C-alpha positions in Angstrom: 58.2 152.9 143.3 61.8 153.5 142.3 62.7 156.1 139.5 63.7 155.3 135.6 67.4 156.4 135.1 66.6 156.7 131.1 70.4 158.2 130.4 71.4 155.3 131.8 68.9 153.1 130.0 69.8 154.9 126.6 74.2 154.5 126.9 73.5 151.0 128.1 71.1 149.8 124.8 73.7 152.0 122.6 77.0 149.8 124.1 75.0 146.7 123.4 74.6 148.6 119.5 78.2 148.9 119.4 79.1 145.4 120.9 76.6 143.8 118.3 78.2 141.2 115.9 76.7 140.2 112.8 78.2 136.9 112.1 75.6 135.5 109.2 77.0 131.9 109.0 75.4 130.1 105.6 74.9 126.4 105.0 74.0 124.2 102.4 71.2 122.2 103.5 69.3 120.0 101.3 66.6 117.4 101.7 66.6 113.5 101.1 63.7 112.9 98.2 64.6 109.0 98.1 66.6 106.6 99.7 67.3 102.8 99.6 69.8 100.1 99.0 72.4 102.3 100.5 71.9 105.6 98.1 69.9 108.9 99.0 69.1 111.2 96.4 69.1 114.8 97.9 67.3 117.7 96.3 68.6 121.3 96.9 72.8 120.6 97.1 73.5 123.4 94.4 77.1 123.5 95.8 77.7 120.0 96.2 81.6 118.8 95.0 82.4 115.3 93.6 83.6 112.3 96.4 82.4 115.1 99.4 80.8 114.5 102.6 77.4 114.8 103.6 76.0 114.6 107.0 72.5 112.8 107.2 70.4 112.9 110.8 71.5 110.1 113.6 75.0 110.1 113.2 75.0 108.9 109.2 77.9 110.0 106.8 77.3 109.7 103.3 79.8 110.7 100.1 78.9 112.6 96.8 79.1 110.1 93.5 76.4 111.5 90.9 76.2 115.3 89.9 73.0 115.6 88.4 71.0 118.9 87.4 68.7 118.9 90.2 70.2 116.5 93.1 72.6 114.9 94.1 73.2 111.0 94.0 74.8 109.6 97.6 76.3 106.2 98.8 75.5 106.1 102.3 78.6 105.3 104.6 76.5 103.6 107.8 72.7 102.6 108.6 70.3 103.8 105.5 67.5 102.4 107.5 67.7 105.1 109.7 67.7 107.8 106.9 64.0 108.8 105.6 62.3 111.1 103.1 62.0 115.0 103.9 65.1 114.2 106.7 67.6 117.8 106.1 71.6 116.7 105.0 74.2 119.2 105.1 77.3 120.0 103.5 80.6 119.5 105.3 83.0 121.2 102.3 85.5 118.7 102.7 86.3 115.5 100.6 86.1 112.0 101.8 89.0 111.0 104.1 90.2 107.8 106.3 92.6 107.7 109.6 95.9 107.0 108.2 99.0 105.8 110.5 101.1 103.2 112.5 98.3 103.0 114.8 96.4 100.9 112.5 99.1 97.9 112.0 98.0 94.5 113.4 94.0 96.3 113.3 91.4 94.4 111.4 89.4 97.7 110.6 85.8 98.5 108.0 86.9 101.3 105.2 86.1 104.0 107.7 89.2 103.2 109.9 86.6 101.4 112.5 87.8 98.8 114.7 86.2 95.1 114.1 88.4 93.2 116.1 87.0 94.2 119.5 90.2 95.6 120.4 89.4 98.7 121.6 89.4 102.0 119.2 92.0 103.3 117.5 92.8 107.3 118.0 93.9 108.0 114.8 95.9 111.5 114.7 96.1 112.1 111.0 93.7 111.7 108.0 94.5 111.7 103.9 91.3 111.9 101.6 90.5 109.0 99.8 90.7 109.7 96.1 94.3 111.2 95.1 96.0 111.3 91.9 98.4 109.1 91.1 102.3 109.9 91.0 103.8 111.2 87.9 106.5 109.6 85.6 108.9 112.1 87.1 108.1 111.2 90.5 108.4 107.5 90.2 111.8 105.4 89.4 111.8 101.9 87.4 111.2 98.7 89.7 114.7 97.4 90.6 114.2 95.5 94.0 113.0 92.1 94.6 109.7 91.8 96.7 110.7 88.1 97.7 107.4 85.6 97.5 109.1 82.6 98.8 107.1 80.5 96.9 110.1 79.2 94.1 107.7 78.7 90.9 107.0 82.7 91.6 110.7 83.8 92.3 112.2 81.5 89.5 109.6 82.4 86.5 107.1 85.4 87.4 109.2 87.6 89.8 107.8 90.1 91.6 109.5 93.6 91.8 109.0 96.5 95.1 106.6 98.9 93.2 104.7 96.2 90.7 101.7 95.7 90.3 100.9 92.3 89.4 97.7 90.2 88.8 96.9 87.1 90.5 93.7 85.5 88.6 92.0 82.1 87.6 88.9 80.5 89.2 87.6 79.7 92.3 89.2 77.3 94.8 92.2 77.3 92.7 94.7 79.6 95.6 94.7 82.6 94.5 94.3 84.3 97.9 96.9 81.5 99.8 99.5 83.0 96.8 98.9 86.2 98.2 98.9 85.1 102.5 102.2 83.3 101.8 103.3 86.4 100.5 102.7 88.5 103.0 104.1 85.5 105.3 107.2 85.6 103.6 107.8 89.7 104.1 108.7 88.9 107.9 111.6 90.6 108.9 111.9 92.2 105.8 110.7 96.2 107.0 107.4 96.0 104.5 104.2 96.9 105.6 101.4 94.4 104.3 97.3 95.6 103.8 94.8 92.9 103.2 91.5 94.7 101.9 89.2 91.7 101.8 86.0 92.7 99.5 82.9 90.7 99.3 85.0 87.9 101.3 82.3 85.9 103.8 83.3 86.9 107.7 84.4 83.6 108.5 86.8 83.8 105.9 88.2 86.6 106.8 88.3 85.6 110.7 90.3 81.9 109.1 92.8 84.1 107.4 93.6 86.5 110.3 94.1 83.6 112.5 96.4 82.3 109.7 98.0 85.4 109.9 98.6 85.1 113.8 99.9 81.8 113.7 102.4 83.0 111.4 103.5 86.3 113.2 102.5 88.2 110.1 99.9 90.6 111.6 102.6 92.3 113.5 103.1 94.1 109.8 99.4 93.5 108.7 96.9 95.6 108.5 93.2 94.1 107.4 91.0 96.1 105.4 87.4 94.2 105.6 84.0 95.2 104.0 82.5 91.3 104.1 79.6 90.4 101.4 76.9 91.1 104.6 78.0 94.9 104.5 76.6 97.1 101.9 77.6 98.1 98.1 79.1 101.5 99.3 81.7 100.1 102.3 82.8 97.5 99.2 83.7 100.0 96.8 85.1 102.5 99.4 87.6 99.6 100.5 90.3 99.1 98.3 90.6 102.9 98.1 90.5 103.3 102.1 93.5 100.6 101.5 95.7 102.2 99.3 95.4 105.6 101.1 96.7 103.9 104.3 99.5 102.2 102.2 100.2 105.7 100.8 101.3 107.5 103.9 103.5 105.0 105.0 105.0 105.2 101.0 105.8 109.0 101.3 107.7 108.2 104.6 110.2 106.0 102.9 108.5 102.6 103.8 107.6 99.6 101.5 104.4 98.6 101.1 102.3 95.3 99.8 98.5 95.6 99.4 96.6 92.6 98.4 92.9 93.2 96.5 91.1 90.5 97.2 88.8 90.5 94.9 88.5 93.2 92.4 85.7 90.7 90.7 83.8 91.6 93.9 84.6 95.0 93.8 83.2 95.9 90.2 80.4 94.2 90.9 79.8 96.2 93.5 80.3 99.4 91.7 77.9 98.0 89.0 75.4 97.8 91.9 75.6 101.8 93.0 76.3 102.7 89.4 72.3 100.9 88.7 70.7 102.4 91.6 72.7 105.9 90.6 70.6 105.6 87.1 73.7 105.6 85.4 73.9 104.2 81.6 74.7 100.3 81.6 77.2 99.4 79.0 78.8 95.7 78.3 77.9 93.1 80.7 75.9 95.8 82.6 78.9 97.9 83.9 78.8 101.0 83.9 81.4 103.1 81.3 83.5 103.7 83.8 84.7 100.7 85.0 88.0 101.1 83.6 88.6 103.7 85.1 87.4 102.1 88.4 90.7 99.9 88.6 93.0 102.1 86.6 92.7 105.2 89.5 93.4 102.5 91.8 96.0 100.6 90.5 98.0 103.4 89.2 99.0 104.6 92.8 100.8 101.2 93.7 104.8 102.9 92.8 108.0 103.0 93.3 109.0 106.4 94.3 112.5 108.2 93.6 114.8 109.1 95.6 114.4 112.5 96.6 110.9 111.5 97.6 112.1 109.2 99.7 112.2 106.2 97.8 109.1 104.2 99.2 107.3 102.1 97.4 103.4 100.2 96.8 103.4 97.0 95.6 100.0 96.0 94.1 98.4 92.3 94.1 95.3 92.3 92.9 93.1 89.3 92.3 90.4 88.6 89.8 88.5 85.5 90.1 87.5 83.7 86.1 84.9 81.9 85.1 85.9 78.7 83.5 89.3 80.1 83.2 87.6 82.4 80.7 90.5 85.2 80.9 89.4 87.5 77.9 85.8 88.4 79.9 85.1 92.0 80.3 86.9 92.8 83.9 89.9 90.5 83.4 91.1 91.9 80.6 90.3 95.4 81.9 92.9 94.0 84.9 95.4 92.8 82.8 95.8 95.4 80.7 96.2 98.2 83.9 98.6 95.6 85.8 102.5 94.2 85.2 101.7 91.2 84.4 99.8 88.5 85.5 99.8 84.8 88.0 97.6 82.5 86.2 96.0 79.6 88.1 94.6 76.6 86.6 91.9 74.4 87.6 93.2 71.9 85.8 96.8 71.8 87.8 95.2 72.3 90.6 93.1 68.9 90.9 95.9 67.5 89.3 98.4 67.8 92.4 100.2 71.0 91.1 100.4 73.3 93.7 100.8 76.1 93.4 98.8 75.5 90.1 100.7 78.1 88.2 100.2 77.9 84.6 104.1 78.8 83.4 103.1 79.7 80.1 100.2 82.0 80.6 101.9 83.5 83.8 104.3 86.8 82.7 106.2 89.6 84.3 106.5 92.8 82.7 109.6 93.8 84.9 111.0 90.5 84.2 115.0 89.9 85.3 114.7 94.0 86.8 112.6 92.2 89.6 115.5 89.2 90.2 118.5 89.2 92.4 121.6 88.1 90.6 121.1 84.5 92.1 117.8 83.4 91.5 118.7 84.8 87.5 121.6 82.7 86.9 119.7 79.5 88.5 116.4 80.3 86.6 117.2 81.0 83.5 116.6 78.3 80.9 113.7 76.8 83.7 110.7 78.4 81.8 111.8 77.6 78.7 112.3 73.7 79.8 108.9 73.7 81.3 107.0 75.5 77.8 109.1 72.9 75.4 108.3 69.7 78.6 104.3 70.5 78.4 104.9 70.5 74.8 106.8 66.8 74.3 104.1 65.6 77.2 101.2 66.4 74.8 102.9 65.1 71.8 104.2 61.9 73.2 101.1 60.5 75.0 99.8 59.0 71.9 103.3 57.4 71.1 105.7 55.3 73.4 108.4 54.9 71.1 110.9 57.6 72.1 114.7 58.6 71.4 117.2 59.0 74.9 116.8 62.6 74.5 113.5 62.8 74.3 113.3 60.4 77.4 115.9 62.3 79.3 113.9 66.2 78.2 110.6 63.9 79.3 112.6 62.9 82.7 114.0 66.9 83.5 110.6 68.0 82.9 108.4 65.9 85.5 111.2 66.8 88.2 110.5 70.1 87.4 107.4 70.1 87.6 107.7 68.3 91.1 110.4 70.4 92.4 108.4 73.3 91.8 105.4 71.8 94.1 105.5 74.0 97.3 103.0 73.1 100.5 100.4 75.6 101.7 101.6 78.4 104.1 105.7 76.6 104.0 107.3 79.5 102.4 111.7 79.7 101.9 114.2 81.6 102.0 116.2 83.1 99.1 119.4 80.8 99.6 117.2 77.7 99.7 115.5 78.5 96.8 118.6 78.9 95.2 120.2 75.6 95.8 117.7 73.5 95.2 117.4 75.4 91.4 120.8 75.0 90.9 120.7 71.4 91.8 117.7 70.7 89.2 119.6 72.8 86.3 122.6 71.2 86.5 121.2 67.7 86.8 121.9 66.4 90.5 118.3 65.3 90.1 118.4 63.7 86.9 119.2 59.9 89.1 116.7 60.5 92.0 113.9 58.4 91.5 110.5 60.5 91.4 109.1 59.4 94.9 112.4 60.3 96.4 112.4 64.1 95.1 110.8 65.5 98.3 113.0 63.5 100.6 115.7 64.4 98.6 114.9 68.3 99.0 114.3 68.5 102.5 117.5 67.1 103.0 119.5 69.6 100.8 117.0 72.1 103.4 118.2 70.4 106.5 122.2 69.8 105.0 122.1 73.6 104.5 120.4 74.4 108.0 123.0 72.5 110.1 126.0 71.5 108.2 129.3 74.2 107.9 129.0 74.2 104.5 125.8 74.8 103.8 125.8 77.5 106.4 128.5 79.3 104.2 126.8 78.7 101.4 123.6 80.5 103.1 125.4 83.8 104.2 127.0 84.2 100.6 123.5 84.1 99.2 122.4 85.9 101.8 124.6 88.8 102.1 125.5 89.2 98.5 122.4 88.5 96.3 124.9 86.8 94.1 125.5 82.7 93.6 128.2 80.7 95.3 131.4 79.5 93.4 130.0 76.2 91.3 132.7 74.1 93.1 130.7 74.7 96.8 127.6 74.2 95.7 128.3 71.2 93.5 130.1 69.9 96.5 127.4 70.8 99.1 124.8 68.6 96.5 127.2 66.1 96.9 127.9 65.6 100.2 123.8 65.3 100.8 123.2 62.6 97.8 126.0 60.8 100.1 124.1 61.4 103.2 120.7 60.7 101.8 121.7 57.5 99.4 
C-alpha cells in the first residue's frame, strides 16, 4: 500500500484554488406561454428590447414586437409548429439583422436572405439591422437626376427622379406590376441595382415574373425578395424592410437603387393580422393605430444622399391596390400622403385598350420637371393640358355632332396623342426615340396621318433613327447632351420618314 503524501495533495489543491476563475454568465431566459398563427407570447423576458432577436428551440428565431407588463409578444420567423407551450426562449441581445451585399444580385431570396431559387447557399459577409432611422434633411440632396422608365407617357407626364417615392395605384389587373417591371427592364446598362419585393403574391406569379426578368437580362442587376401568400404573416411583414435594408447597403456605397414594393396593401393586411393576434387595439377598418407609421418609416428610407455621403439614391415604387377605383380608402390615402406623387391606373382605360392605362388627370409627380431631361421637358410641355382638354371636349361633344374646324382639330390631335402614348408590354424605349416621336406629335407631323397607320409610322420613325446616318446623328446628340437637337434637323428627319412612309 503506497504512502499518501499529504503535503503534495495540499499544494495541488491550493494551486487549483488559485487557478479557479469564477466566470458567472447570466442569460435572460423566458418561457413560451402561448403559441399559434406565427405568434408566441413569452413570459419572463424582463430585459427584452423592441425588435430584438429571440432564440427558440429547434433552430427557430423570433422578433419582439410587443412589450407588455408581464410578457412579450413575438413574431416567429420559422416553422412555428415546432414551438410548443413551456419551451425555453433566450434573448440574443441583437436587433434583427438581414444579410446584405452584392452576392445577392441575380438571386431570389426570402426576407431572411435565404435562397429560394435552388442555386445554392449565399455566403454573406455583412449584416445590417432591419430597422434604422431614415436619413435626415441635411444628409439629403434634392432630386434632380431622371430615372428613365422607357414608358413614353410616364417620362413625359409623370417623371420619376432618382431618390423619389412614386406610388403606382389602381384596381387589380390594370397593369401596375407591368409598369414596375418595365421600369426595371429599362435600367439595363444604366448602373442601377433593382430590388423587387413580392408581398403576398402567388408563387406561380413570382416565378413567371422572374422568368420575364431573365428573358430581358434584367436579373443581372436585380434582387427578388419574395414572401408569398403561402408564407406566414411575419415574413410578409418583414419583406419590404428587408428589401430596403439591402438597398441601403448599395446606397451608402454611392450606388443607385430602384426598389418596387408589390404590394403595400397586402403588407398592411399582414400587419393587421399580426396586430390583432398580438391583441393591439383595432382602429379604422380594424387596422391598428400605427399603420400609417408602418409605411412612413419604410418609404422615408428612400432618399437621394448628399455628395458628402457619396450621392447614392434609393428610388421607391410602392404599389397599392384599390377597390373599384376608390383612392380615398384608408391605406391608399395613407400612402398617397407619404409619397411624392402617384401614377393612377384606370380600369375603364385599360379595358378600352389604352395601355398603359394611366389617367393623366389623377396622376402627378411632385418632383416634376426637376426629374426630366431638357429634351423631354421641351417636347412634353403642353402634352398634359392637351390631353386634359381633349378628355373634356370628348365628353362634351358626344351629345352633339355639329363642330367647328378648331374643335375638330383639337379632337383629332387628342385622339392621336392617346394613340401614340400607347405602348406594348415590356416594350421600353430609349430616350432619343421618346423625344423624336413626342416632337412629331406636338409639332403636328402626325396630324395628316390616318389613325390606323399611326403605329406603323411610329415604327418607321424608330427604324430611320436606328439605320440612317441622319437618324443616328440625332440619336447621338440627344443621348450625349440630353438636349433637343436643332429643330431643322428634327424636321428634316420627320419629312424624310414621311416620304419613305407614303
